[in-house]
N, C-alpha and C positions, 0 to 999 in steps of 0.2 A: 665219554671214553668209557666201555665197560670194564677196562683194567683186565680182559681177559686176553690171552697171549695163544696165537697161533704158532703152531709147530711146522718149519719150513721144511722139514723132512732131511734125508740125507744128500750130501753132497752128490751130485751126478758123476759116474766115473767119467775118467778123461775120455776125451772124442777127438783123435788125432786130426780129424777134418777140422773140427773147430778152432784147435790151434793152428794150423797152416791157414786159417781163414782171417785169425786174428791177426797172426804175423804178415800177412800180404798186405792188410789194410796199412799196417804200418809201414810198409816199404813203399806204397803206391802214393804216400803223402802229400806230393807235390807242395809243401809248404804250407799245408793249412794248419798245421799244429800251432802256427805264430801266431795267426788270426783266430783259430776258433779255440776254445777250451769247452771241457766236461765237467760237471759238478763230481766231487767224491766225498763223501759222509764217512768221518771217521769218528770212532769213539773212544776218548781221551779222559784219564782223571782229571778231577777239578785243579790237583796241585800241578800236571802236567802242562796242562793249557795255561796256568798263571807263569811256570817257568817259560813257556813257549813265547806270551806276550812280552813277558821283560825282554826275553833275547831278542825278539824282533823291536822293541823301543829302545834299547839302547844305540844299535845301526840306524835308527829310523827307517825301517823297511816293516813290511806286513808281516804276519804269521803266515800267508798265504804264499808270498817268495820264499819265505823261509824252508817252509814244507816241501815246495817244489823243488829247491837245489838238492834237498836231501834225497826226495824221490827221485832224481835224476841221477843222483850220485848212487844209489840201490839198484837202480834199473840198466845200469851200465856196468857194473862189477858183477 
């Protein structure tokens, strides 16, 4: 790796058609959410990662399960 950073540029303006398309696919789901998953990359500090691991270890669950629950709660509020 060269260590060279590549700028991604500004975020595109909101496209109402794209938002409708994304929401429509969520509605037409047909139960696929329970069978399939997609990967989400999230950058956190090492300290937060440690806290998440400890929070998951106590009840004997995975960090992924804890984060899925938190994200689910935030997505429905």
